[in-house]
VMD Tcl script that builds the backbone (N, CA, C; Angstrom):
set m [mol new atoms 174]
animate dup $m
set s [atomselect $m all]
$s set {name element resname resid chain x y z} {
  {N N MET 1 A 8.670 13.253 -8.732}
  {CA C MET 1 A 8.068 12.139 -8.204}
  {C C MET 1 A 8.439 11.337 -7.763}
  {N N SER 2 A 8.377 10.556 -6.405}
  {CA C SER 2 A 8.530 9.542 -5.868}
  {C C SER 2 A 7.678 8.280 -6.621}
  {N N VAL 3 A 8.478 7.383 -6.847}
  {CA C VAL 3 A 8.182 5.702 -7.317}
  {C C VAL 3 A 8.420 4.411 -6.128}
  {N N PRO 4 A 7.334 3.687 -6.089}
  {CA C PRO 4 A 7.774 2.675 -6.070}
  {C C PRO 4 A 9.241 2.046 -5.826}
  {N N LYS 5 A 9.992 1.634 -4.473}
  {CA C LYS 5 A 10.657 0.784 -4.979}
  {C C LYS 5 A 10.298 -0.616 -4.780}
  {N N ASP 6 A 9.284 -0.683 -4.417}
  {CA C ASP 6 A 9.775 -2.849 -4.681}
  {C C ASP 6 A 9.161 -3.160 -5.947}
  {N N PRO 7 A 9.728 -3.680 -6.705}
  {CA C PRO 7 A 9.277 -4.319 -8.507}
  {C C PRO 7 A 8.118 -4.418 -8.553}
  {N N VAL 8 A 7.262 -4.772 -7.650}
  {CA C VAL 8 A 5.813 -5.308 -7.715}
  {C C VAL 8 A 4.843 -4.188 -7.872}
  {N N MET 9 A 4.986 -3.091 -6.811}
  {CA C MET 9 A 4.188 -2.019 -7.027}
  {C C MET 9 A 5.100 -1.506 -7.848}
  {N N LEU 10 A 5.925 -1.182 -8.210}
  {CA C LEU 10 A 6.465 -0.747 -9.474}
  {C C LEU 10 A 6.112 -1.012 -10.614}
  {N N LEU 11 A 5.492 -1.542 -10.791}
  {CA C LEU 11 A 5.045 -2.860 -11.891}
  {C C LEU 11 A 3.877 -2.625 -12.132}
  {N N SER 12 A 2.622 -2.322 -11.483}
  {CA C SER 12 A 1.463 -1.813 -11.098}
  {C C SER 12 A 1.416 -0.482 -11.211}
  {N N PHE 13 A 1.995 0.220 -10.797}
  {CA C PHE 13 A 2.400 1.970 -11.143}
  {C C PHE 13 A 2.623 2.210 -12.307}
  {N N LEU 14 A 3.723 2.087 -12.917}
  {CA C LEU 14 A 4.047 1.448 -14.500}
  {C C LEU 14 A 2.879 1.525 -15.358}
  {N N ASN 15 A 2.514 0.642 -15.522}
  {CA C ASN 15 A 1.363 -0.115 -16.126}
  {C C ASN 15 A 0.122 0.979 -15.945}
  {N N LEU 16 A -0.213 1.343 -14.714}
  {CA C LEU 16 A -1.268 2.148 -14.605}
  {C C LEU 16 A -0.850 3.503 -15.616}
  {N N LYS 17 A 0.352 4.121 -15.093}
  {CA C LYS 17 A 0.562 5.486 -15.916}
  {C C LYS 17 A 0.516 5.291 -17.293}
  {N N LEU 18 A 1.188 4.110 -18.140}
  {CA C LEU 18 A 1.332 3.790 -19.101}
  {C C LEU 18 A -0.088 3.889 -19.839}
  {N N ARG 19 A -0.981 3.354 -18.888}
  {CA C ARG 19 A -2.478 3.090 -19.778}
  {C C ARG 19 A -3.391 4.334 -19.641}
  {N N ASP 20 A -2.946 5.062 -18.829}
  {CA C ASP 20 A -3.680 6.314 -18.482}
  {C C ASP 20 A -3.387 7.901 -19.592}
  {N N PHE 21 A -2.234 7.738 -19.079}
  {CA C PHE 21 A -1.319 9.201 -18.783}
  {C C PHE 21 A 0.399 9.119 -20.128}
  {N N TYR 22 A 0.631 7.912 -20.327}
  {CA C TYR 22 A 1.576 8.281 -21.613}
  {C C TYR 22 A 1.192 7.044 -22.817}
  {N N SER 23 A 2.069 7.278 -23.705}
  {CA C SER 23 A 2.007 6.754 -25.326}
  {C C SER 23 A 3.388 6.032 -25.097}
  {N N ASN 24 A 4.507 6.024 -24.131}
  {CA C ASN 24 A 5.544 5.008 -24.249}
  {C C ASN 24 A 5.882 5.232 -23.615}
  {N N LEU 25 A 7.038 4.168 -22.883}
  {CA C LEU 25 A 7.966 3.847 -21.362}
  {C C LEU 25 A 8.825 5.357 -21.860}
  {N N GLU 26 A 9.486 5.968 -23.019}
  {CA C GLU 26 A 10.417 7.134 -23.144}
  {C C GLU 26 A 9.726 8.100 -22.618}
  {N N GLU 27 A 8.669 8.338 -22.627}
  {CA C GLU 27 A 7.832 9.514 -22.721}
  {C C GLU 27 A 7.546 9.575 -21.167}
  {N N LEU 28 A 7.211 8.726 -20.406}
  {CA C LEU 28 A 6.910 8.350 -19.050}
  {C C LEU 28 A 7.909 8.832 -18.245}
  {N N CYS 29 A 9.247 8.246 -18.810}
  {CA C CYS 29 A 10.651 8.098 -17.904}
  {C C CYS 29 A 11.121 9.794 -18.002}
  {N N LYS 30 A 10.961 10.334 -19.188}
  {CA C LYS 30 A 11.281 11.825 -19.404}
  {C C LYS 30 A 10.659 12.717 -18.592}
  {N N ASP 31 A 9.472 12.366 -18.439}
  {CA C ASP 31 A 8.337 13.400 -17.662}
  {C C ASP 31 A 8.419 13.398 -15.907}
  {N N LEU 32 A 8.692 11.920 -15.693}
  {CA C LEU 32 A 8.945 11.693 -14.041}
  {C C LEU 32 A 10.083 11.891 -14.146}
  {N N GLY 33 A 11.399 11.767 -14.717}
  {CA C GLY 33 A 12.586 11.952 -14.308}
  {C C GLY 33 A 13.105 10.443 -13.883}
  {N N LEU 34 A 13.044 9.786 -14.700}
  {CA C LEU 34 A 13.122 8.753 -14.150}
  {C C LEU 34 A 14.162 7.678 -14.875}
  {N N GLU 35 A 14.921 6.806 -14.817}
  {CA C GLU 35 A 16.242 6.409 -15.999}
  {C C GLU 35 A 15.753 5.227 -16.312}
  {N N GLN 36 A 15.234 5.085 -18.105}
  {CA C GLN 36 A 14.493 4.019 -18.318}
  {C C GLN 36 A 15.493 2.686 -18.359}
  {N N THR 37 A 16.807 2.529 -18.736}
  {CA C THR 37 A 17.309 1.485 -18.449}
  {C C THR 37 A 17.359 0.876 -16.723}
  {N N GLU 38 A 17.545 1.866 -15.650}
  {CA C GLU 38 A 17.077 1.343 -14.733}
  {C C GLU 38 A 15.838 0.320 -13.994}
  {N N ILE 39 A 14.719 1.269 -14.401}
  {CA C ILE 39 A 13.151 0.544 -15.320}
  {C C ILE 39 A 13.333 -0.430 -15.323}
  {N N GLU 40 A 13.622 -0.975 -16.670}
  {CA C GLU 40 A 13.689 -1.935 -16.954}
  {C C GLU 40 A 14.537 -3.075 -17.020}
  {N N GLU 41 A 15.732 -2.911 -16.044}
  {CA C GLU 41 A 16.839 -3.922 -15.278}
  {C C GLU 41 A 15.456 -4.023 -13.896}
  {N N LYS 42 A 15.597 -3.343 -13.382}
  {CA C LYS 42 A 14.518 -3.946 -12.274}
  {C C LYS 42 A 13.478 -4.653 -12.475}
  {N N LEU 43 A 12.400 -4.369 -13.490}
  {CA C LEU 43 A 12.027 -5.091 -13.817}
  {C C LEU 43 A 11.860 -6.526 -14.132}
  {N N GLN 44 A 12.791 -6.486 -15.125}
  {CA C GLN 44 A 13.509 -7.429 -15.406}
  {C C GLN 44 A 14.044 -8.694 -14.708}
  {N N SER 45 A 13.856 -8.279 -13.474}
  {CA C SER 45 A 14.617 -8.986 -11.900}
  {C C SER 45 A 13.108 -9.799 -11.638}
  {N N ILE 46 A 11.903 -9.412 -11.956}
  {CA C ILE 46 A 11.169 -10.158 -11.817}
  {C C ILE 46 A 10.020 -10.780 -13.095}
  {N N ASP 47 A 11.190 -10.825 -13.909}
  {CA C ASP 47 A 10.545 -10.836 -15.441}
  {C C ASP 47 A 9.369 -10.651 -15.981}
  {N N TYR 48 A 9.649 -9.297 -16.173}
  {CA C TYR 48 A 9.051 -8.175 -16.832}
  {C C TYR 48 A 9.433 -7.621 -18.113}
  {N N GLU 49 A 9.080 -7.623 -18.947}
  {CA C GLU 49 A 9.848 -6.526 -20.059}
  {C C GLU 49 A 8.583 -5.613 -20.708}
  {N N TYR 50 A 9.377 -4.142 -21.615}
  {CA C TYR 50 A 8.241 -3.160 -21.587}
  {C C TYR 50 A 8.029 -4.225 -23.077}
  {N N ASP 51 A 6.955 -4.200 -23.775}
  {CA C ASP 51 A 5.850 -4.283 -24.667}
  {C C ASP 51 A 5.712 -3.172 -25.391}
  {N N GLN 52 A 6.444 -2.667 -26.733}
  {CA C GLN 52 A 5.873 -1.252 -26.997}
  {C C GLN 52 A 4.428 -1.826 -27.950}
  {N N VAL 53 A 4.405 -2.406 -28.053}
  {CA C VAL 53 A 2.976 -2.994 -28.943}
  {C C VAL 53 A 2.122 -2.411 -28.122}
  {N N ARG 54 A 1.788 -2.838 -26.689}
  {CA C ARG 54 A 0.863 -2.993 -25.913}
  {C C ARG 54 A 0.983 -1.969 -24.931}
  {N N ASN 55 A 2.212 -1.190 -25.054}
  {CA C ASN 55 A 2.496 0.200 -24.093}
  {C C ASN 55 A 1.936 -0.560 -22.745}
  {N N GLN 56 A 3.025 -1.506 -22.079}
  {CA C GLN 56 A 3.118 -2.041 -20.825}
  {C C GLN 56 A 3.972 -3.169 -20.421}
  {N N PHE 57 A 4.417 -3.718 -19.203}
  {CA C PHE 57 A 5.114 -4.134 -18.770}
  {C C PHE 57 A 4.901 -5.742 -18.739}
  {N N VAL 58 A 5.023 -6.727 -19.542}
  {CA C VAL 58 A 4.328 -7.581 -19.612}
  {C C VAL 58 A 5.231 -8.780 -19.345}
}
mol reanalyze $m
mol bondsrecalc $m
mol representation Tube
mol addrep $m
């Protein structure tokens, strides 16, 4: 599956997927074939971090 390259679009895409389909980031990454550290680094570049309790990037 292709994911957005732009960090802001990626943020929106991932939070939607986390909200509607996945119970955590690890599950999402495994299912979509994404590297979790790359995703987290890309979103940290725009000051967002994954919050496990909320199951979203904040």
